[in-house]
A tleap script that builds the chain and sets N, CA, C and O, in Angstrom:
source leaprc.protein.ff14SB
mol = sequence {
  NMET THR SER LEU THR ARG TRP SER PRO PHE
  LYS THR LEU SER ARG PHE GLU GLN GLY SER
  PRO PHE ASP ASP PHE PHE ARG GLY PHE SER
  MET ARG PRO GLN TRP ALA ASP LEU GLU ALA
  PRO ASP MET ARG ILE ASP VAL ALA GLU SER
  ASP GLY SER TYR THR VAL LYS ALA ASP MET
  PRO GLY VAL ALA LYS ASP ASP ILE ASP VAL
  SER ILE ASN GLY ASN GLN VAL ALA ILE SER
  ALA GLU VAL LYS ARG GLU THR LYS LYS LYS
  ASP ASP GLU HIE GLU ILE CYS THR GLU ARG
  TYR TYR GLY LYS VAL TYR ARG ALA PHE ALA
  LEU PRO GLY ASP VAL ASP ASN ALA LYS ALA
  ASN ALA HIE TYR GLU ASN GLY VAL LEU THR
  LEU SER LEU PRO LYS LEU GLY ASN GLY GLY
  ALA ARG LYS LEU THR VAL CSER
}
set mol.1.N position { 180.784 68.372 84.898 }
set mol.1.CA position { 179.369 68.147 85.074 }
set mol.1.C position { 178.654 68.569 83.788 }
set mol.1.O position { 178.969 69.609 83.210 }
set mol.2.N position { 177.726 67.784 83.361 }
set mol.2.CA position { 176.960 68.108 82.159 }
set mol.2.C position { 175.582 68.593 82.555 }
set mol.2.O position { 175.070 68.259 83.624 }
set mol.3.N position { 174.997 69.376 81.692 }
set mol.3.CA position { 173.630 69.844 81.947 }
set mol.3.C position { 172.719 69.332 80.846 }
set mol.3.O position { 173.124 69.224 79.688 }
set mol.4.N position { 171.507 69.024 81.209 }
set mol.4.CA position { 170.520 68.525 80.270 }
set mol.4.C position { 169.619 69.650 79.814 }
set mol.4.O position { 169.252 70.524 80.599 }
set mol.5.N position { 169.266 69.625 78.550 }
set mol.5.CA position { 168.367 70.620 77.989 }
set mol.5.C position { 167.276 69.917 77.225 }
set mol.5.O position { 167.538 68.972 76.480 }
set mol.6.N position { 166.028 70.380 77.409 }
set mol.6.CA position { 164.924 69.795 76.663 }
set mol.6.C position { 164.950 70.321 75.242 }
set mol.6.O position { 165.220 71.501 75.018 }
set mol.7.N position { 164.672 69.452 74.281 }
set mol.7.CA position { 164.698 69.814 72.871 }
set mol.7.C position { 163.280 69.924 72.352 }
set mol.7.O position { 162.454 69.037 72.571 }
set mol.8.N position { 163.007 71.007 71.671 }
set mol.8.CA position { 161.716 71.205 71.040 }
set mol.8.C position { 161.956 71.386 69.555 }
set mol.8.O position { 162.670 72.311 69.166 }
set mol.9.N position { 161.387 70.540 68.710 }
set mol.9.CA position { 161.678 70.647 67.286 }
set mol.9.C position { 161.192 71.948 66.673 }
set mol.9.O position { 161.732 72.377 65.653 }
set mol.10.N position { 160.194 72.586 67.257 }
set mol.10.CA position { 159.675 73.814 66.690 }
set mol.10.C position { 160.452 75.041 67.170 }
set mol.10.O position { 160.281 76.131 66.623 }
set mol.11.N position { 161.298 74.876 68.179 }
set mol.11.CA position { 162.112 75.979 68.653 }
set mol.11.C position { 163.506 75.961 68.039 }
set mol.11.O position { 164.123 77.014 67.878 }
set mol.12.N position { 164.009 74.780 67.696 }
set mol.12.CA position { 165.402 74.702 67.303 }
set mol.12.C position { 165.617 74.650 65.799 }
set mol.12.O position { 166.741 74.886 65.356 }
set mol.13.N position { 164.627 74.362 65.005 }
set mol.13.CA position { 164.819 74.360 63.565 }
set mol.13.C position { 164.829 75.797 63.061 }
set mol.13.O position { 163.870 76.541 63.265 }
set mol.14.N position { 165.899 76.175 62.412 }
set mol.14.CA position { 166.069 77.575 62.046 }
set mol.14.C position { 164.976 78.062 61.110 }
set mol.14.O position { 164.608 79.235 61.166 }
set mol.15.N position { 164.451 77.208 60.262 }
set mol.15.CA position { 163.422 77.687 59.342 }
set mol.15.C position { 162.070 77.885 60.007 }
set mol.15.O position { 161.192 78.528 59.432 }
set mol.16.N position { 161.880 77.338 61.221 }
set mol.16.CA position { 160.624 77.502 61.931 }
set mol.16.C position { 160.732 78.479 63.093 }
set mol.16.O position { 159.736 78.711 63.778 }
set mol.17.N position { 161.892 79.056 63.340 }
set mol.17.CA position { 162.047 79.962 64.460 }
set mol.17.C position { 161.225 81.221 64.258 }
set mol.17.O position { 161.034 81.692 63.137 }
set mol.18.N position { 160.745 81.755 65.375 }
set mol.18.CA position { 159.988 83.000 65.325 }
set mol.18.C position { 160.881 84.084 64.752 }
set mol.18.O position { 162.028 84.229 65.175 }
set mol.19.N position { 160.380 84.833 63.814 }
set mol.19.CA position { 161.158 85.915 63.241 }
set mol.19.C position { 162.048 85.499 62.087 }
set mol.19.O position { 162.854 86.303 61.618 }
set mol.20.N position { 161.929 84.272 61.618 }
set mol.20.CA position { 162.746 83.855 60.484 }
set mol.20.C position { 162.212 84.501 59.204 }
set mol.20.O position { 161.063 84.943 59.175 }
set mol.21.N position { 163.026 84.564 58.146 }
set mol.21.CA position { 162.568 85.179 56.902 }
set mol.21.C position { 161.330 84.501 56.314 }
set mol.21.O position { 160.529 85.158 55.649 }
set mol.22.N position { 161.164 83.199 56.550 }
set mol.22.CA position { 159.998 82.501 56.036 }
set mol.22.C position { 158.723 83.016 56.697 }
set mol.22.O position { 157.684 83.136 56.047 }
set mol.23.N position { 158.806 83.323 58.005 }
set mol.23.CA position { 157.658 83.896 58.705 }
set mol.23.C position { 157.330 85.287 58.181 }
set mol.23.O position { 156.164 85.680 58.137 }
set mol.24.N position { 158.356 86.029 57.784 }
set mol.24.CA position { 158.134 87.371 57.260 }
set mol.24.C position { 157.299 87.355 55.990 }
set mol.24.O position { 156.614 88.332 55.689 }
set mol.25.N position { 157.345 86.268 55.247 }
set mol.25.CA position { 156.544 86.146 54.044 }
set mol.25.C position { 155.059 86.289 54.353 }
set mol.25.O position { 154.326 86.931 53.601 }
set mol.26.N position { 154.607 85.688 55.470 }
set mol.26.CA position { 153.203 85.712 55.857 }
set mol.26.C position { 152.789 87.042 56.481 }
set mol.26.O position { 151.604 87.375 56.502 }
set mol.27.N position { 153.756 87.801 56.989 }
set mol.27.CA position { 153.458 89.037 57.687 }
set mol.27.C position { 152.693 90.025 56.805 }
set mol.27.O position { 151.811 90.726 57.300 }
set mol.28.N position { 153.006 90.095 55.530 }
set mol.28.CA position { 152.337 91.021 54.631 }
set mol.28.C position { 150.888 90.654 54.357 }
set mol.28.O position { 150.113 91.499 53.909 }
set mol.29.N position { 150.509 89.411 54.618 }
set mol.29.CA position { 149.144 88.962 54.370 }
set mol.29.C position { 148.288 88.988 55.635 }
set mol.29.O position { 147.156 88.503 55.636 }
set mol.30.N position { 148.834 89.557 56.709 }
set mol.30.CA position { 148.155 89.586 58.028 }
set mol.30.C position { 147.782 88.184 58.473 }
set mol.30.O position { 146.696 87.970 59.011 }
set mol.31.N position { 148.675 87.226 58.252 }
set mol.31.CA position { 148.459 85.830 58.641 }
set mol.31.C position { 149.627 85.380 59.508 }
set mol.31.O position { 150.718 85.948 59.451 }
set mol.32.N position { 149.384 84.368 60.297 }
set mol.32.CA position { 150.442 83.737 61.066 }
set mol.32.C position { 150.621 82.330 60.544 }
set mol.32.O position { 149.633 81.676 60.209 }
set mol.33.N position { 151.858 81.836 60.463 }
set mol.33.CA position { 152.064 80.456 60.058 }
set mol.33.C position { 151.405 79.496 61.053 }
set mol.33.O position { 151.342 79.793 62.246 }
set mol.34.N position { 150.922 78.367 60.579 }
set mol.34.CA position { 150.205 77.416 61.427 }
set mol.34.C position { 151.074 76.848 62.536 }
set mol.34.O position { 150.562 76.551 63.616 }
set mol.35.N position { 152.378 76.687 62.305 }
set mol.35.CA position { 153.219 76.078 63.326 }
set mol.35.C position { 153.503 77.024 64.484 }
set mol.35.O position { 154.066 76.591 65.489 }
set mol.36.N position { 153.137 78.292 64.384 }
set mol.36.CA position { 153.357 79.232 65.488 }
set mol.36.C position { 152.516 78.848 66.698 }
set mol.36.O position { 152.897 79.160 67.826 }
set mol.37.N position { 151.384 78.180 66.495 }
set mol.37.CA position { 150.524 77.775 67.610 }
set mol.37.C position { 150.954 76.453 68.238 }
set mol.37.O position { 150.380 76.048 69.249 }
set mol.38.N position { 151.945 75.771 67.671 }
set mol.38.CA position { 152.334 74.468 68.173 }
set mol.38.C position { 153.312 74.540 69.335 }
set mol.38.O position { 153.570 73.525 69.983 }
set mol.39.N position { 153.853 75.697 69.608 }
set mol.39.CA position { 154.840 75.832 70.663 }
set mol.39.C position { 154.160 75.793 72.019 }
set mol.39.O position { 153.292 76.616 72.309 }
set mol.40.N position { 154.553 74.840 72.849 }
set mol.40.CA position { 153.969 74.703 74.179 }
set mol.40.C position { 154.785 75.509 75.180 }
set mol.40.O position { 156.003 75.615 75.038 }
set mol.41.N position { 154.136 76.075 76.185 }
set mol.41.CA position { 154.881 76.827 77.186 }
set mol.41.C position { 155.784 75.911 78.004 }
set mol.41.O position { 155.445 74.757 78.266 }
set mol.42.N position { 156.932 76.440 78.400 }
set mol.42.CA position { 157.884 75.687 79.202 }
set mol.42.C position { 157.783 76.100 80.656 }
set mol.42.O position { 157.278 77.175 80.980 }
set mol.43.N position { 158.269 75.235 81.522 }
set mol.43.CA position { 158.449 75.575 82.913 }
set mol.43.C position { 159.917 75.281 83.218 }
set mol.43.O position { 160.309 74.121 83.340 }
set mol.44.N position { 160.708 76.309 83.336 }
set mol.44.CA position { 162.134 76.164 83.604 }
set mol.44.C position { 162.341 76.066 85.106 }
set mol.44.O position { 161.765 76.841 85.869 }
set mol.45.N position { 163.174 75.099 85.537 }
set mol.45.CA position { 163.401 74.908 86.967 }
set mol.45.C position { 164.896 74.860 87.264 }
set mol.45.O position { 165.707 74.504 86.410 }
set mol.46.N position { 165.235 75.225 88.492 }
set mol.46.CA position { 166.563 75.050 89.064 }
set mol.46.C position { 166.382 74.233 90.329 }
set mol.46.O position { 165.497 74.529 91.132 }
set mol.47.N position { 167.209 73.205 90.522 }
set mol.47.CA position { 167.153 72.381 91.720 }
set mol.47.C position { 168.522 72.430 92.384 }
set mol.47.O position { 169.541 72.145 91.755 }
set mol.48.N position { 168.534 72.794 93.661 }
set mol.48.CA position { 169.777 72.849 94.432 }
set mol.48.C position { 169.629 71.943 95.649 }
set mol.48.O position { 168.532 71.763 96.179 }
set mol.49.N position { 170.757 71.376 96.081 }
set mol.49.CA position { 170.745 70.487 97.237 }
set mol.49.C position { 171.746 70.990 98.263 }
set mol.49.O position { 172.878 71.339 97.926 }
set mol.50.N position { 171.317 71.022 99.521 }
set mol.50.CA position { 172.213 71.311 100.632 }
set mol.50.C position { 172.214 70.102 101.555 }
set mol.50.O position { 171.609 69.079 101.230 }
set mol.51.N position { 172.875 70.200 102.685 }
set mol.51.CA position { 172.961 69.052 103.592 }
set mol.51.C position { 171.599 68.561 104.057 }
set mol.51.O position { 171.385 67.353 104.163 }
set mol.52.N position { 170.666 69.482 104.337 }
set mol.52.CA position { 169.400 69.055 104.913 }
set mol.52.C position { 168.175 69.264 104.055 }
set mol.52.O position { 167.072 68.905 104.465 }
set mol.53.N position { 168.340 69.842 102.859 }
set mol.53.CA position { 167.136 70.118 102.081 }
set mol.53.C position { 167.452 70.290 100.598 }
set mol.53.O position { 168.606 70.389 100.182 }
set mol.54.N position { 166.365 70.319 99.821 }
set mol.54.CA position { 166.413 70.649 98.398 }
set mol.54.C position { 165.682 71.978 98.209 }
set mol.54.O position { 164.699 72.262 98.893 }
set mol.55.N position { 166.170 72.775 97.284 }
set mol.55.CA position { 165.499 74.022 96.928 }
set mol.55.C position { 165.204 73.978 95.440 }
set mol.55.O position { 166.099 73.765 94.622 }
set mol.56.N position { 163.936 74.182 95.096 }
set mol.56.CA position { 163.501 74.171 93.701 }
set mol.56.C position { 162.954 75.549 93.374 }
set mol.56.O position { 162.117 76.086 94.100 }
set mol.57.N position { 163.435 76.119 92.271 }
set mol.57.CA position { 162.903 77.391 91.782 }
set mol.57.C position { 162.366 77.151 90.381 }
set mol.57.O position { 163.066 76.618 89.520 }
set mol.58.N position { 161.117 77.548 90.159 }
set mol.58.CA position { 160.458 77.349 88.870 }
set mol.58.C position { 159.968 78.689 88.345 }
set mol.58.O position { 159.257 79.414 89.042 }
set mol.59.N position { 160.349 79.017 87.113 }
set mol.59.CA position { 159.869 80.239 86.474 }
set mol.59.C position { 158.455 80.009 85.970 }
set mol.59.O position { 158.210 79.117 85.158 }
set mol.60.N position { 157.524 80.824 86.461 }
set mol.60.CA position { 156.120 80.696 86.094 }
set mol.60.C position { 155.505 82.082 85.931 }
set mol.60.O position { 154.610 82.440 86.697 }
set mol.61.N position { 155.957 82.870 84.959 }
set mol.61.CA position { 155.422 84.225 84.815 }
set mol.61.C position { 153.977 84.212 84.347 }
set mol.61.O position { 153.575 83.360 83.555 }
set mol.62.N position { 153.207 85.161 84.842 }
set mol.62.CA position { 151.828 85.306 84.419 }
set mol.62.C position { 150.858 84.344 85.057 }
set mol.62.O position { 149.714 84.244 84.614 }
set mol.63.N position { 151.279 83.632 86.085 }
set mol.63.CA position { 150.422 82.652 86.754 }
set mol.63.C position { 149.991 83.213 88.096 }
set mol.63.O position { 150.811 83.755 88.837 }
set mol.64.N position { 148.716 83.086 88.412 }
set mol.64.CA position { 148.229 83.460 89.739 }
set mol.64.C position { 148.561 82.335 90.710 }
set mol.64.O position { 148.505 81.161 90.345 }
set mol.65.N position { 148.910 82.693 91.960 }
set mol.65.CA position { 149.329 81.650 92.899 }
set mol.65.C position { 148.210 80.658 93.208 }
set mol.65.O position { 148.492 79.525 93.598 }
set mol.66.N position { 146.961 81.051 93.044 }
set mol.66.CA position { 145.849 80.136 93.264 }
set mol.66.C position { 145.753 79.079 92.167 }
set mol.66.O position { 145.100 78.054 92.360 }
set mol.67.N position { 146.389 79.309 91.026 }
set mol.67.CA position { 146.343 78.369 89.906 }
set mol.67.C position { 147.531 77.417 89.882 }
set mol.67.O position { 147.720 76.696 88.902 }
set mol.68.N position { 148.333 77.400 90.942 }
set mol.68.CA position { 149.518 76.536 91.023 }
set mol.68.C position { 149.206 75.358 91.940 }
set mol.68.O position { 148.677 75.541 93.036 }
set mol.69.N position { 149.535 74.150 91.490 }
set mol.69.CA position { 149.400 72.940 92.307 }
set mol.69.C position { 150.762 72.274 92.421 }
set mol.69.O position { 151.439 72.047 91.418 }
set mol.70.N position { 151.161 71.962 93.655 }
set mol.70.CA position { 152.404 71.259 93.924 }
set mol.70.C position { 152.066 70.026 94.730 }
set mol.70.O position { 151.384 70.115 95.751 }
set mol.71.N position { 152.539 68.868 94.278 }
set mol.71.CA position { 152.322 67.650 95.054 }
set mol.71.C position { 153.643 66.907 95.202 }
set mol.71.O position { 154.490 66.914 94.308 }
set mol.72.N position { 153.793 66.260 96.366 }
set mol.72.CA position { 155.021 65.532 96.691 }
set mol.72.C position { 154.628 64.151 97.170 }
set mol.72.O position { 153.743 64.000 98.012 }
set mol.73.N position { 155.293 63.147 96.629 }
set mol.73.CA position { 155.086 61.773 97.054 }
set mol.73.C position { 156.460 61.117 97.136 }
set mol.73.O position { 157.029 60.710 96.122 }
set mol.74.N position { 156.988 61.021 98.364 }
set mol.74.CA position { 158.332 60.470 98.534 }
set mol.74.C position { 159.365 61.406 97.949 }
set mol.74.O position { 159.562 62.514 98.448 }
set mol.75.N position { 160.036 60.959 96.876 }
set mol.75.CA position { 161.017 61.822 96.212 }
set mol.75.C position { 160.481 62.387 94.892 }
set mol.75.O position { 161.214 63.050 94.159 }
set mol.76.N position { 159.219 62.129 94.593 }
set mol.76.CA position { 158.596 62.617 93.358 }
set mol.76.C position { 157.924 63.966 93.610 }
set mol.76.O position { 157.115 64.105 94.527 }
set mol.77.N position { 158.269 64.957 92.783 }
set mol.77.CA position { 157.692 66.295 92.891 }
set mol.77.C position { 156.981 66.596 91.582 }
set mol.77.O position { 157.546 66.396 90.507 }
set mol.78.N position { 155.745 67.077 91.666 }
set mol.78.CA position { 154.974 67.447 90.473 }
set mol.78.C position { 154.451 68.869 90.663 }
set mol.78.O position { 153.858 69.200 91.690 }
set mol.79.N position { 154.686 69.701 89.645 }
set mol.79.CA position { 154.225 71.088 89.662 }
set mol.79.C position { 153.344 71.285 88.437 }
set mol.79.O position { 153.749 70.965 87.320 }
set mol.80.N position { 152.146 71.809 88.643 }
set mol.80.CA position { 151.277 72.116 87.511 }
set mol.80.C position { 150.653 73.491 87.751 }
set mol.80.O position { 150.462 73.918 88.890 }
set mol.81.N position { 150.344 74.167 86.650 }
set mol.81.CA position { 149.760 75.498 86.749 }
set mol.81.C position { 148.954 75.776 85.494 }
set mol.81.O position { 149.151 75.155 84.449 }
set mol.82.N position { 148.040 76.729 85.626 }
set mol.82.CA position { 147.253 77.149 84.480 }
set mol.82.C position { 147.534 78.618 84.221 }
set mol.82.O position { 147.341 79.468 85.091 }
set mol.83.N position { 147.993 78.902 83.014 }
set mol.83.CA position { 148.260 80.273 82.602 }
set mol.83.C position { 147.018 80.761 81.881 }
set mol.83.O position { 146.590 80.171 80.889 }
set mol.84.N position { 146.441 81.845 82.388 }
set mol.84.CA position { 145.214 82.371 81.792 }
set mol.84.C position { 145.542 83.648 81.038 }
set mol.84.O position { 146.375 84.447 81.465 }
set mol.85.N position { 144.882 83.820 79.931 }
set mol.85.CA position { 145.070 85.020 79.119 }
set mol.85.C position { 143.713 85.675 78.934 }
set mol.85.O position { 142.827 85.129 78.278 }
set mol.86.N position { 143.568 86.828 79.510 }
set mol.86.CA position { 142.314 87.557 79.389 }
set mol.86.C position { 142.510 88.667 78.364 }
set mol.86.O position { 143.407 89.499 78.500 }
set mol.87.N position { 141.677 88.670 77.355 }
set mol.87.CA position { 141.792 89.704 76.329 }
set mol.87.C position { 140.480 90.458 76.227 }
set mol.87.O position { 139.399 89.871 76.233 }
set mol.88.N position { 140.600 91.740 76.137 }
set mol.88.CA position { 139.449 92.599 75.905 }
set mol.88.C position { 139.747 93.389 74.650 }
set mol.88.O position { 140.558 94.315 74.666 }
set mol.89.N position { 139.096 93.027 73.572 }
set mol.89.CA position { 139.327 93.713 72.305 }
set mol.89.C position { 138.211 94.709 72.045 }
set mol.89.O position { 137.043 94.473 72.356 }
set mol.90.N position { 138.609 95.810 71.473 }
set mol.90.CA position { 137.628 96.781 71.030 }
set mol.90.C position { 137.144 96.367 69.652 }
set mol.90.O position { 137.814 95.609 68.951 }
set mol.91.N position { 135.985 96.865 69.270 }
set mol.91.CA position { 135.394 96.481 67.986 }
set mol.91.C position { 136.253 96.879 66.795 }
set mol.91.O position { 136.252 96.186 65.777 }
set mol.92.N position { 136.975 97.967 66.903 }
set mol.92.CA position { 137.759 98.433 65.763 }
set mol.92.C position { 139.207 97.942 65.796 }
set mol.92.O position { 140.026 98.430 65.017 }
set mol.93.N position { 139.553 96.979 66.684 }
set mol.93.CA position { 140.919 96.470 66.787 }
set mol.93.C position { 141.010 95.051 66.251 }
set mol.93.O position { 140.057 94.276 66.336 }
set mol.94.N position { 142.175 94.723 65.697 }
set mol.94.CA position { 142.483 93.347 65.344 }
set mol.94.C position { 143.935 93.080 65.714 }
set mol.94.O position { 144.761 93.993 65.701 }
set mol.95.N position { 144.246 91.831 66.044 }
set mol.95.CA position { 145.589 91.485 66.504 }
set mol.95.C position { 146.547 91.402 65.326 }
set mol.95.O position { 146.249 90.778 64.308 }
set mol.96.N position { 147.674 92.024 65.477 }
set mol.96.CA position { 148.723 91.950 64.470 }
set mol.96.C position { 149.732 90.875 64.858 }
set mol.96.O position { 150.192 90.109 64.011 }
set mol.97.N position { 150.066 90.825 66.125 }
set mol.97.CA position { 151.043 89.846 66.609 }
set mol.97.C position { 150.600 89.384 67.989 }
set mol.97.O position { 150.260 90.210 68.835 }
set mol.98.N position { 150.600 88.085 68.227 }
set mol.98.CA position { 150.250 87.522 69.523 }
set mol.98.C position { 151.311 86.507 69.897 }
set mol.98.O position { 151.411 85.454 69.267 }
set mol.99.N position { 152.106 86.810 70.916 }
set mol.99.CA position { 153.166 85.907 71.344 }
set mol.99.C position { 152.942 85.377 72.753 }
set mol.99.O position { 153.599 84.416 73.154 }
set mol.100.N position { 152.036 85.974 73.511 }
set mol.100.CA position { 151.782 85.483 74.858 }
set mol.100.C position { 150.978 84.203 74.778 }
set mol.100.O position { 150.071 84.086 73.954 }
set mol.101.N position { 151.303 83.248 75.624 }
set mol.101.CA position { 150.638 81.953 75.579 }
set mol.101.C position { 149.692 81.798 76.767 }
set mol.101.O position { 149.751 82.548 77.741 }
set mol.102.N position { 148.837 80.820 76.656 }
set mol.102.CA position { 147.957 80.453 77.753 }
set mol.102.C position { 147.722 78.959 77.658 }
set mol.102.O position { 147.890 78.356 76.598 }
set mol.103.N position { 147.338 78.377 78.759 }
set mol.103.CA position { 147.112 76.941 78.810 }
set mol.103.C position { 147.679 76.363 80.095 }
set mol.103.O position { 147.955 77.095 81.045 }
set mol.104.N position { 147.850 75.062 80.118 }
set mol.104.CA position { 148.356 74.380 81.305 }
set mol.104.C position { 149.809 73.969 81.098 }
set mol.104.O position { 150.212 73.570 80.006 }
set mol.105.N position { 150.576 74.076 82.163 }
set mol.105.CA position { 151.961 73.612 82.160 }
set mol.105.C position { 152.100 72.593 83.282 }
set mol.105.O position { 151.435 72.690 84.313 }
set mol.106.N position { 152.973 71.619 83.066 }
set mol.106.CA position { 153.166 70.540 84.031 }
set mol.106.C position { 154.625 70.122 84.000 }
set mol.106.O position { 155.229 70.022 82.933 }
set mol.107.N position { 155.179 69.882 85.159 }
set mol.107.CA position { 156.551 69.402 85.244 }
set mol.107.C position { 156.649 68.468 86.433 }
set mol.107.O position { 156.213 68.817 87.530 }
set mol.108.N position { 157.215 67.283 86.233 }
set mol.108.CA position { 157.413 66.318 87.310 }
set mol.108.C position { 158.848 65.828 87.236 }
set mol.108.O position { 159.417 65.687 86.154 }
set mol.109.N position { 159.426 65.569 88.408 }
set mol.109.CA position { 160.806 65.101 88.462 }
set mol.109.C position { 161.024 64.363 89.777 }
set mol.109.O position { 160.230 64.477 90.711 }
set mol.110.N position { 162.109 63.609 89.831 }
set mol.110.CA position { 162.458 62.842 91.025 }
set mol.110.C position { 163.715 63.435 91.645 }
set mol.110.O position { 164.660 63.791 90.941 }
set mol.111.N position { 163.716 63.534 92.956 }
set mol.111.CA position { 164.877 63.998 93.700 }
set mol.111.C position { 165.679 62.786 94.164 }
set mol.111.O position { 165.132 61.685 94.223 }
set mol.112.N position { 166.957 62.955 94.494 }
set mol.112.CA position { 167.766 61.808 94.920 }
set mol.112.C position { 167.289 61.151 96.207 }
set mol.112.O position { 167.496 59.953 96.396 }
set mol.113.N position { 166.649 61.915 97.102 }
set mol.113.CA position { 166.158 61.362 98.359 }
set mol.113.C position { 164.736 61.797 98.640 }
set mol.113.O position { 164.203 62.686 97.976 }
set mol.114.N position { 164.115 61.155 99.645 }
set mol.114.CA position { 162.741 61.486 100.014 }
set mol.114.C position { 162.673 62.841 100.714 }
set mol.114.O position { 163.661 63.332 101.260 }
set mol.115.N position { 161.471 63.433 100.680 }
set mol.115.CA position { 161.226 64.767 101.220 }
set mol.115.C position { 160.322 64.662 102.442 }
set mol.115.O position { 159.392 63.856 102.462 }
set mol.116.N position { 160.597 65.482 103.472 }
set mol.116.CA position { 159.747 65.574 104.658 }
set mol.116.C position { 158.546 66.442 104.302 }
set mol.116.O position { 158.641 67.669 104.296 }
set mol.117.N position { 157.420 65.806 104.007 }
set mol.117.CA position { 156.225 66.517 103.544 }
set mol.117.C position { 155.670 67.486 104.576 }
set mol.117.O position { 155.122 68.525 104.208 }
set mol.118.N position { 155.800 67.170 105.852 }
set mol.118.CA position { 155.232 68.022 106.898 }
set mol.118.C position { 155.955 69.356 106.995 }
set mol.118.O position { 155.353 70.346 107.411 }
set mol.119.N position { 157.218 69.411 106.626 }
set mol.119.CA position { 157.991 70.647 106.740 }
set mol.119.C position { 158.228 71.323 105.390 }
set mol.119.O position { 158.892 72.358 105.337 }
set mol.120.N position { 157.710 70.771 104.318 }
set mol.120.CA position { 157.891 71.361 102.989 }
set mol.120.C position { 157.152 72.684 102.890 }
set mol.120.O position { 156.101 72.868 103.504 }
set mol.121.N position { 157.710 73.603 102.111 }
set mol.121.CA position { 157.160 74.948 102.015 }
set mol.121.C position { 157.195 75.401 100.565 }
set mol.121.O position { 158.149 75.112 99.842 }
set mol.122.N position { 156.141 76.120 100.132 }
set mol.122.CA position { 156.078 76.673 98.776 }
set mol.122.C position { 155.774 78.157 98.867 }
set mol.122.O position { 154.886 78.577 99.609 }
set mol.123.N position { 156.528 78.958 98.096 }
set mol.123.CA position { 156.335 80.412 98.101 }
set mol.123.C position { 156.411 80.906 96.664 }
set mol.123.O position { 157.302 80.508 95.914 }
set mol.124.N position { 155.469 81.782 96.274 }
set mol.124.CA position { 155.418 82.320 94.913 }
set mol.124.C position { 155.506 83.829 94.973 }
set mol.124.O position { 154.701 84.485 95.635 }
set mol.125.N position { 156.505 84.384 94.266 }
set mol.125.CA position { 156.673 85.829 94.247 }
set mol.125.C position { 157.374 86.235 92.953 }
set mol.125.O position { 158.363 85.625 92.548 }
set mol.126.N position { 156.843 87.274 92.315 }
set mol.126.CA position { 157.429 87.844 91.093 }
set mol.126.C position { 157.637 86.806 89.985 }
set mol.126.O position { 158.649 86.840 89.286 }
set mol.127.N position { 156.694 85.898 89.826 }
set mol.127.CA position { 156.758 84.927 88.747 }
set mol.127.C position { 157.667 83.747 89.000 }
set mol.127.O position { 157.903 82.952 88.091 }
set mol.128.N position { 158.188 83.608 90.216 }
set mol.128.CA position { 159.076 82.493 90.556 }
set mol.128.C position { 158.489 81.727 91.733 }
set mol.128.O position { 158.233 82.294 92.795 }
set mol.129.N position { 158.280 80.425 91.526 }
set mol.129.CA position { 157.828 79.532 92.589 }
set mol.129.C position { 159.065 78.946 93.259 }
set mol.129.O position { 159.917 78.369 92.583 }
set mol.130.N position { 159.176 79.085 94.582 }
set mol.130.CA position { 160.306 78.552 95.326 }
set mol.130.C position { 159.796 77.485 96.285 }
set mol.130.O position { 158.935 77.752 97.123 }
set mol.131.N position { 160.327 76.287 96.157 }
set mol.131.CA position { 159.971 75.184 97.040 }
set mol.131.C position { 161.146 74.894 97.960 }
set mol.131.O position { 162.272 74.728 97.491 }
set mol.132.N position { 160.900 74.830 99.262 }
set mol.132.CA position { 161.893 74.406 100.247 }
set mol.132.C position { 161.480 73.019 100.702 }
set mol.132.O position { 160.445 72.855 101.349 }
set mol.133.N position { 162.280 72.025 100.368 }
set mol.133.CA position { 161.916 70.628 100.597 }
set mol.133.C position { 162.950 69.965 101.500 }
set mol.133.O position { 163.988 69.521 101.009 }
set mol.134.N position { 162.694 69.884 102.824 }
set mol.134.CA position { 163.633 69.231 103.733 }
set mol.134.C position { 163.729 67.729 103.443 }
set mol.134.O position { 162.741 67.095 103.072 }
set mol.135.N position { 164.918 67.177 103.615 }
set mol.135.CA position { 165.134 65.748 103.367 }
set mol.135.C position { 164.576 64.908 104.518 }
set mol.135.O position { 164.518 65.345 105.667 }
set mol.136.N position { 164.166 63.679 104.162 }
set mol.136.CA position { 163.628 62.739 105.151 }
set mol.136.C position { 163.869 61.331 104.654 }
set mol.136.O position { 163.950 61.093 103.448 }
set mol.137.N position { 163.984 60.393 105.587 }
set mol.137.CA position { 164.185 58.999 105.214 }
set mol.137.C position { 162.916 58.302 104.781 }
set mol.137.O position { 162.985 57.403 103.943 }
set mol.138.N position { 161.747 58.674 105.314 }
set mol.138.CA position { 160.492 58.049 104.898 }
set mol.138.C position { 159.568 59.109 104.343 }
set mol.138.O position { 159.697 60.282 104.695 }
set mol.139.N position { 158.638 58.727 103.482 }
set mol.139.CA position { 157.780 59.713 102.804 }
set mol.139.C position { 156.313 59.422 102.971 }
set mol.139.O position { 155.914 58.537 103.728 }
set mol.140.N position { 155.519 60.180 102.252 }
set mol.140.CA position { 154.070 60.087 102.224 }
set mol.140.C position { 153.562 61.191 101.339 }
set mol.140.O position { 154.231 62.210 101.169 }
set mol.141.N position { 152.412 61.012 100.783 }
set mol.141.CA position { 151.879 61.997 99.837 }
set mol.141.C position { 151.261 63.183 100.572 }
set mol.141.O position { 150.625 63.025 101.614 }
set mol.142.N position { 151.457 64.358 100.014 }
set mol.142.CA position { 150.880 65.571 100.573 }
set mol.142.C position { 150.795 66.623 99.478 }
set mol.142.O position { 151.667 66.689 98.612 }
set mol.143.N position { 149.759 67.442 99.510 }
set mol.143.CA position { 149.589 68.541 98.559 }
set mol.143.C position { 149.905 69.838 99.283 }
set mol.143.O position { 149.385 70.091 100.369 }
set mol.144.N position { 150.772 70.676 98.671 }
set mol.144.CA position { 151.188 71.924 99.305 }
set mol.144.C position { 150.269 73.064 98.894 }
set mol.144.O position { 149.729 73.075 97.788 }
set mol.145.N position { 150.100 74.016 99.791 }
set mol.145.CA position { 149.407 75.251 99.451 }
set mol.145.C position { 150.464 76.305 99.188 }
set mol.145.O position { 151.465 76.373 99.902 }
set mol.146.N position { 150.255 77.113 98.188 }
set mol.146.CA position { 151.207 78.132 97.773 }
set mol.146.C position { 150.857 79.430 98.477 }
set mol.146.O position { 149.705 79.863 98.458 }
set mol.147.N position { 151.862 80.055 99.104 }
set mol.147.CA position { 151.619 81.310 99.813 }
set mol.147.C position { 152.183 82.480 99.045 }
set mol.147.O position { 152.072 83.622 99.490 }
savepdb mol mol.pdb
quit
């Protein structure tokens, strides 16, 4: 069995990786390279299938459960969330390094079979969204609430 991995040109090129010697050049000038802001946040997922259902786990650290939207239409699943970053700086402080991201993340994928929307369940705990999606022969659109 093979596994698929998403490729990001700004993550995999060794000369652009965070912490590379080229980045260290800018560190002495209290500057960040421009390409450091180009990295988009990822949403990593695991999908498992059993006889009667699919289980989806999505890593979403730093997201409030009220900012998560899950929608299902037949076998299509879409997950979106907004990561918020609240900063309170004092007047005498300036940022030396900022690696935490904020913004919107979105992930959509198709499952091999349709999902029973009426029995689907979403649960968010400790930065992991878990979807329990029972299988069904016919579908319909529905938006889930995250508990």
